[in-house]
C-alpha positions in Angstrom: 0.2 0.3 0.2 1.7 3.5 -0.9 1.6 6.3 1.0 -1.3 8.6 0.6 -1.6 12.9 1.1 -4.5 15.1 1.0 -4.7 15.9 -3.0 -6.2 19.8 -1.8 -8.9 18.7 -4.1 -12.2 18.6 -2.4 -13.6 15.9 -5.0 -10.0 14.1 -5.8 -9.3 13.7 -1.7 -6.1 11.6 -1.0 -3.7 11.0 -3.6 -0.3 9.0 -3.9 2.1 11.0 -1.7 4.5 11.4 -5.0 2.0 13.0 -7.0 0.9 16.8 -7.5 -2.0 18.9 -7.7 -1.8 21.7 -10.7 -4.0 23.6 -12.2 -5.7 22.8 -15.6 -4.0 26.4 -16.6 -0.3 24.8 -16.3 -1.4 21.5 -18.2 -2.8 23.1 -21.0 -3.6 26.0 -23.3 -7.5 26.9 -22.4 -8.9 27.2 -26.3 -12.6 29.4 -26.4 -14.4 28.3 -29.1 -16.9 30.5 -31.1 -19.7 31.0 -34.0 -17.4 32.1 -37.3 -18.2 35.3 -39.1 -19.6 35.9 -42.6 -16.2 36.1 -44.5 -14.7 34.3 -47.0 -11.7 36.3 -48.2 -9.4 34.2 -45.9 -10.9 30.5 -46.8 -12.1 28.6 -49.2 -12.8 25.2 -48.7 -13.8 22.8 -46.1 -13.2 23.0 -42.2 -14.3 20.4 -39.4 -16.4 21.6 -36.6 -18.2 20.8 -33.8 -20.7 21.4 -31.2 -21.1 19.9 -27.5 -24.2 18.1 -29.5 -21.8 16.5 -31.4 -19.9 14.6 -29.0 -22.7 13.9 -26.2 -21.9 10.4 -26.5 -19.9 7.7 -24.7 -17.4 7.5 -27.2 -13.4 8.7 -26.0 -13.1 9.8 -30.0 -14.9 12.4 -31.8 -14.5 14.1 -35.3 -16.3 17.1 -36.6 -19.1 17.2 -39.7 -17.4 18.6 -42.7 -18.7 22.2 -43.0 -17.9 24.0 -46.6 -16.7 27.8 -45.8 -17.3 29.0 -49.3 -20.7 27.6 -49.1 -21.8 28.7 -45.4 -19.1 31.8 -45.3 -17.5 31.1 -42.2 -14.0 32.5 -41.6 -11.7 30.5 -39.5 -9.9 33.5 -38.4 -12.9 34.3 -35.9 -12.1 30.9 -34.2 -8.9 28.8 -33.1 -8.3 25.4 -35.1 -7.8 22.7 -32.1 -4.9 20.3 -33.0 -5.7 16.7 -33.0 -5.5 14.9 -30.4 -6.8 17.7 -27.8 -9.3 17.5 -25.1 -12.8 19.0 -26.0 -14.9 20.1 -22.7 -18.2 21.1 -22.7 -18.9 24.3 -20.9 -22.8 24.0 -21.0 -25.9 22.2 -21.6 -24.3 20.0 -19.6 -21.2 20.8 -18.6 -18.6 18.4 -18.6 -18.7 16.5 -21.4 -15.2 15.5 -22.7 -13.5 14.2 -26.1 -10.9 13.6 -27.6 -10.4 15.1 -31.3 -8.9 12.6 -34.1 -8.8 15.4 -36.4 -8.0 19.2 -36.3 -10.7 21.2 -36.2 -12.7 24.4 -34.6 -15.0 24.3 -32.1 -18.7 26.8 -31.4 -18.6 28.6 -28.0 -20.3 25.7 -26.1 -16.8 24.5 -26.1 -13.4 24.7 -24.3 -10.3 23.1 -25.9 -7.6 21.6 -24.1 -4.4 21.5 -26.1 -1.4 20.2 -24.1 1.3 22.5 -23.2 3.2 20.2 -20.8 5.0 16.8 -20.4 1.5 15.0 -20.4 -0.5 12.0 -21.5 -4.0 13.4 -22.7 -5.9 10.3 -22.3 -5.4 10.4 -18.6 -6.6 13.6 -18.4 -9.5 12.7 -20.8 -10.1 10.3 -18.0 -9.9 12.8 -14.7 -12.2 15.3 -16.4 -14.6 12.7 -17.5 -14.9 12.2 -13.2 -15.3 15.1 -12.4 -18.8 16.6 -14.2 -20.3 17.2 -10.6 -17.5 19.3 -9.8 -17.0 21.2 -13.0 -21.2 21.7 -12.3 -21.0 23.4 -8.9 -18.4 25.8 -10.6 -20.8 26.9 -13.4 -23.5 29.6 -13.3 -26.3 31.3 -15.4 -30.3 31.9 -15.4 -31.2 30.5 -18.4 -28.5 27.2 -18.4 -25.5 27.0 -16.5 -21.8 27.7 -17.6 -18.5 27.5 -16.5 -16.6 30.1 -17.2 -12.4 29.8 -19.2 -11.6 31.6 -16.3 -13.0 28.8 -13.5 -12.2 25.8 -15.8 -8.6 27.0 -16.0 -7.9 27.4 -12.0 -9.2 24.0 -11.3 -6.7 21.6 -10.0 -6.4 18.2 -11.4 -3.8 15.2 -10.0 -0.8 15.1 -11.9 1.6 11.7 -11.8 4.5 11.2 -13.6 3.7 10.8 -17.3 4.8 7.1 -17.7 2.1 6.5 -15.0 -0.4 8.7 -16.9 0.2 6.6 -19.4 -0.3 3.5 -17.8 -3.5 4.4 -16.3 -4.6 5.6 -19.7 -3.9 2.2 -21.1 -5.2 0.2 -18.6 -8.7 2.2 -18.6 -8.6 2.2 -22.1 -8.6 -1.8 -22.4 -11.2 -2.0 -19.7 -13.4 0.9 -20.8 -13.6 -0.8 -24.1 -14.9 -4.3 -22.2 -17.4 -1.8 -20.6 -18.5 0.3 -23.8 -18.9 -3.1 -26.0 -21.2 -4.5 -23.2 -22.9 -1.7 -23.5 -23.5 -1.5 -26.7 -24.8 -5.1 -26.8 -27.8 -4.0 -24.2 -28.3 -1.1 -26.1 -28.9 -3.1 -29.1 -31.3 -4.9 -27.6 -33.2 -2.0 -26.4 -33.3 -0.8 -30.2 -34.5 -4.3 -30.9 -36.7 -4.4 -28.0 -38.2 -1.0 -29.6 -38.8 -2.0 -33.2 -40.5 -5.0 -31.8 -43.0 -3.1 -29.9 -43.7 -0.6 -32.5 -44.5 -3.6 -35.0 -46.5 -5.4 -32.0 -48.8 -2.1 -32.1 -48.7 -1.4 -36.0 -49.8 -5.5 -36.8 -52.8 -5.1 -33.8 -53.9 -1.8 -35.1 -54.1 -2.6 -38.4 -54.6 -6.3 -38.9 -56.4 -7.2 -35.6 -55.4 -10.4 -32.8 -56.5 -13.3 -35.2 -53.8 -14.5 -37.3 -56.9 -16.4 -39.3 -59.4 -13.9 -40.3 -60.0 -13.2 -43.9 -58.5 -10.4 -45.1 -59.3 -7.2 -47.8 -57.1 -4.5 -49.4 -57.6 -1.2 -47.5 -56.7 0.7 -50.5 -54.6 2.8 -48.1 -51.0 2.2 -48.9 -49.3 2.3 -45.3 -52.4 -0.1 -43.8 -52.3 -2.8 -46.7 -54.5 -5.3 -45.8 -57.5 -5.6 -43.3 -59.8 -7.9 -41.8 -63.1 -8.0 -43.9 -65.4 -7.0 -41.7 -63.3 -3.7 -40.5 -64.1 -0.2 -42.1 -62.6 2.3 -43.4 -63.8 6.0 -42.0 -62.1 9.4 -42.0 -60.8 10.9 -38.6 -62.9 14.0 -38.8 -66.1 12.0 -38.0 -64.6 10.2 -35.0 -63.5 14.0 -33.6 -64.5 17.2 -33.5 -61.8 19.9 -33.2 -61.5 21.9 -29.5 -60.6 25.3 -30.4 -61.0 27.3 -27.2 -58.1 29.5 -26.2 -57.4 30.3 -22.6 -54.5 31.1 -20.1 -51.8 28.9 -18.9 -52.7 31.2 -15.4 -56.4 29.9 -15.5 -55.2 26.6 -16.7 -52.2 24.8 -15.9 -49.7 24.3 -18.6 -49.1 20.6 -20.7 -46.8 19.6 -22.7 -47.4 17.1 -25.1 -44.4 14.6 -25.8 -44.0 11.2 -27.4 -44.7 9.6 -24.1 -48.1 11.6 -23.9 -49.7 14.7 -22.4 -47.6 15.6 -19.2 -47.5 18.7 -16.9 -45.1 21.2 -17.9 -42.4 21.1 -16.2 -41.6 24.1 -13.4 -38.9 25.2 -15.2 -40.7 25.9 -18.5 -41.6 29.7 -18.0 -45.3 30.4 -17.7 -46.5 33.3 -20.6 -48.2 34.9 -18.1 -50.5 36.7 -21.3 -54.2 35.8 -21.7 -55.9 33.6 -24.4 -52.6 32.3 -25.7 -52.7 28.7 -25.2 -55.4 25.9 -26.4 -57.6 24.4 -23.8 -57.5 20.7 -23.3 -60.2 18.6 -21.6 -59.3 15.4 -19.1 -59.9 12.8 -22.2 -58.9 14.6 -25.4 -56.6 13.6 -28.0 -53.5 16.0 -28.6 -51.3 15.8 -31.6 -48.6 18.3 -32.3 -49.0 19.3 -35.7 -45.0 20.0 -36.3 -43.4 18.1 -38.3 -40.4 18.5 -36.2 -42.6 16.8 -32.7 -43.4 13.6 -34.9 -45.4 11.1 -32.6 -45.8 13.2 -30.3 -49.4 13.0 -29.1 -51.8 11.1 -26.7 -55.6 10.9 -24.2 -55.1 14.2 -21.7 -55.6 12.8 -18.5 -55.7 16.3 -17.1 -57.4 19.5 -18.0 -55.0 22.0 -18.8 -53.3 24.4 -21.7 -51.1 23.4 -24.7 -49.6 25.6 -26.8 -51.3 26.7 -30.1 -49.2 24.8 -32.4 -51.4 21.6 -31.1 -54.2 19.7 -32.3 -56.7 19.2 -29.5 -59.9 16.6 -30.5 -62.8 15.1 -28.3 -64.4 12.5 -29.7 -67.8 13.0 -31.5 -69.1 9.5 -31.7 -69.0 5.8 -29.5 -65.3 4.8 -29.8 -62.6 3.3 -27.4 -60.3 5.7 -27.1 -57.3 3.6 -26.2 -57.6 1.8 -29.1 -56.9 4.7 -31.2 -54.6 6.4 -28.6 -52.1 3.4 -29.8 -53.3 3.9 -33.5 -52.0 7.2 -33.7 -48.7 6.2 -31.9 -48.1 3.9 -34.9 -45.2 5.0 -37.4 -47.4 4.6 -39.9 -49.6 6.8 -39.5 -47.0 9.3 -38.1 -45.8 9.5 -41.4 -49.0 9.7 -43.0 -50.3 12.6 -40.6 -47.2 14.4 -41.6 -47.4 13.7 -45.0 -50.9 15.6 -45.0 -49.0 18.9 -44.1 -47.5 21.9 -45.3 -44.5 24.1 -45.1 -42.0 26.1 -46.7 -39.4 24.4 -45.2 -37.8 20.7 -45.8 -37.7 19.1 -43.1 -40.3 21.7 -40.6 -44.0 22.1 -41.7 -47.0 21.7 -39.7 -50.5 19.2 -40.8 -53.5 21.6 -39.4 -56.8 19.7 -38.7 -58.5 20.9 -42.4 -56.0 18.3 -43.7 -55.9 15.8 -41.0 -59.8 15.0 -40.8 -59.6 13.5 -43.8 -57.4 10.6 -43.6 -58.3 7.7 -43.6 -58.0 5.3 -41.1 -59.1 1.1 -40.5 -62.1 0.9 -38.1 -62.9 -2.4 -35.9 -66.0 -3.1 -33.9 -66.5 -1.8 -30.6 -65.5 -4.6 -28.9 -62.5 -5.4 -30.7 -61.1 -1.9 -30.4 -61.8 -3.2 -26.6 -59.6 -6.2 -27.4 -57.3 -4.8 -28.9 -56.5 -2.1 -26.5 -56.4 -4.2 -23.5 -53.9 -6.4 -25.4 -51.6 -3.7 -26.2 -51.6 -2.2 -22.5 -50.5 -5.6 -21.4 -48.2 -6.4 -24.2 -46.2 -3.1 -24.0 -46.1 -2.8 -20.6 -44.5 -6.1 -20.7 -42.3 -4.8 -23.2 -41.4 -1.8 -21.3 -40.7 -3.9 -18.2 -37.8 -5.3 -20.2 -36.9 -2.3 -21.6 -36.3 -0.6 -18.1 -34.4 -3.7 -16.9 -32.1 -3.4 -19.6 -31.4 0.3 -18.8 -30.6 -0.5 -15.6 -28.4 -2.3 -16.5 -26.5 0.2 -18.1 -26.8 3.0 -15.6 -24.6 0.0 -13.0 -22.4 -0.7 -15.8 -22.2 3.2 -16.2 -21.9 3.7 -12.5 -19.4 1.1 -11.8 -16.8 2.3 -14.8 -17.0 6.0 -13.5 -16.2 4.5 -10.1 -13.2 2.1 -11.6 -12.0 5.6 -13.5 -12.1 7.3 -10.6 -10.4 4.9 -8.1 -7.1 4.8 -10.5 -6.6 8.4 -11.9 -6.8 9.4 -8.6 -4.0 6.9 -7.1 -6.6 4.8 -4.9 -5.9 2.0 -7.0 -2.5 1.3 -8.6 -2.0 -0.3 -12.1 0.0 -3.8 -12.1 2.6 -4.8 -13.9 
């Protein structure tokens, strides 16, 4: 057991007696990113460019997406080009995501780049910074979102063994973390397969029914395909009416329409404090977001409240099982069909209004069959969701163990054996 001492770094604790504690600014040159300005006089070609959103994965290495300077009018003189192998640190939203760049690139203002100026192993400090996230978060400030300043970041102290030990620790962690990441990737693939299976189960049940031997006929609707012969087709406007009353989120609690359904709006979302700028929604109403970039955001509301004007609020006007249609509207096929009816001037952003939505044809089983299908999907999808939840918990456990392992070795509490 080697001799230990207080590092003087609260979140690190004790380190080996032969190690030092050194400020980041003495280990690295800290470069702030910036949004390039429109000016093509000094550059005509491609540049690699990243933002924090480009490396919010568990991958250690990151390469930027190509941005053509002559097409987009970026002036590379307005920001620094970061040497290959530097540490890229996210200073906001969220603070503390780190990666090592595999190519020369530049970043936006959400990043701080650490360019080595001492005899250091960047791979080692990648691991140190990756487990110091909570500490860096505490140093952030701001109202809209928290951000750590370059000055606060550069004054932080990190443990510093000699370079030989840095390399030994980094090499050991590369090997161990690679095994963990492979396991996580395998579990994530299982989750994706389960989610795809769930989508297929829903589509099959709401468009084909539960009886595999029932006689089928062509529905005449491409995405639906064949349906049981005793089912009918009907336009959505024959099932639902449009609720148009405008209200204030002061009088009616604000609700959010998500892929998980209609949920109370987070307390962190600011209220408008204005009158009649939202739509009334009554418990039992069905709501769908009409914008294509919110694809799949819909559901039956368990609450009475208000939603933003971009949502379409519907109430049943005929006898039906609402849960059946809730499942129906959550299918990928319906989402594609819904937004196919939309209008807009931007290729990937348009809206589908009620005047179009009400004319969309959907398949309709008898009422008792709607009940059986809804009951089946409630049970089957809950079963699949439980398995998915277990898989996600497995990933969380592995991530927690990996982080603990990294911390133990980068702070010297455990020593890499020969």
